[in-house]
C-alpha positions in Angstrom: -23.0 19.9 -12.5 -24.1 22.6 -10.1 -24.8 22.3 -6.4 -28.4 22.2 -5.3 -29.8 23.3 -2.0 -31.6 20.6 0.1 -33.4 20.6 3.4 -31.3 20.0 6.5 -33.1 16.7 7.2 -32.4 15.5 3.6 -28.7 16.5 4.0 -28.5 14.6 7.3 -30.1 11.5 5.8 -27.8 11.6 2.7 -24.7 12.1 4.9 -25.7 9.1 7.1 -26.4 6.9 4.1 -23.1 7.9 2.5 -21.3 6.9 5.7 -23.2 3.6 6.0 -22.4 2.8 2.3 -18.8 3.8 2.8 -18.9 5.8 -0.4 -21.1 6.5 -3.4 -24.4 4.7 -3.6 -27.4 4.4 -5.9 -30.9 5.6 -4.9 -34.0 4.4 -6.6 -37.1 6.5 -6.2 -40.6 5.0 -6.4 -39.4 2.0 -8.4 -38.2 4.1 -11.3 -35.8 2.3 -13.6 -33.1 5.1 -13.4 -31.2 5.3 -10.2 -29.6 8.4 -8.9 -25.9 8.2 -7.8 -25.1 9.9 -4.5 -21.4 10.8 -4.2 -19.1 13.6 -3.0 -17.3 15.7 -5.5 -14.0 14.4 -4.0 -15.1 10.9 -5.1 -14.5 12.0 -8.7 -11.0 13.2 -8.1 -8.5 10.9 -9.6 -11.1 9.2 -11.8 -10.0 9.2 -15.5 -12.1 8.3 -18.5 -11.5 4.7 -19.8 -9.0 4.4 -22.6 -10.0 2.8 -25.8 -8.0 -0.3 -24.9 -9.8 -0.5 -21.5 -13.2 -0.1 -23.2 -12.3 -2.8 -25.8 -11.2 -5.2 -23.0 -14.4 -4.6 -21.1 -16.5 -5.2 -24.2 -14.6 -8.4 -25.0 -15.2 -9.7 -21.5 -18.9 -8.8 -21.8 -19.1 -10.7 -25.1 -17.5 -13.7 -23.5 -20.1 -13.7 -20.7 -23.0 -13.3 -23.1 -22.0 -16.4 -25.1 -21.1 -18.4 -22.0 -17.3 -18.5 -22.3 -16.9 -17.8 -18.6 -17.2 -19.9 -15.5 -17.9 -19.0 -11.9 -14.6 -19.3 -9.9 -16.3 -20.8 -6.8 -18.1 -23.4 -9.0 -14.9 -24.3 -10.7 -12.9 -24.7 -7.5 -15.6 -26.9 -6.1 -15.5 -29.1 -9.2 -11.8 -29.3 -9.1 -11.9 -30.3 -5.4 -14.4 -33.1 -6.2 -12.4 -34.3 -9.2 -9.0 -34.4 -7.4 -10.2 -35.3 -3.9 -9.1 -32.0 -2.4 
């Protein structure tokens, strides 16, 4: 990744948007499917690639969600309250 020069007005807008978002944010341009991620180089510090175990865990969770083996926590709490009169 190499730094790119931008107009002062663009830099000002990006800095304000970053502050408002309180960190990295996605930008979509003209409805394109691919978003751009706006972040500071310091946001990457301390980020490590996922381990194989973490990737496996994420994929297992995704598979559970796809086949419906998950429930919404708020939904479940509401049902429990109704069932047990809480």
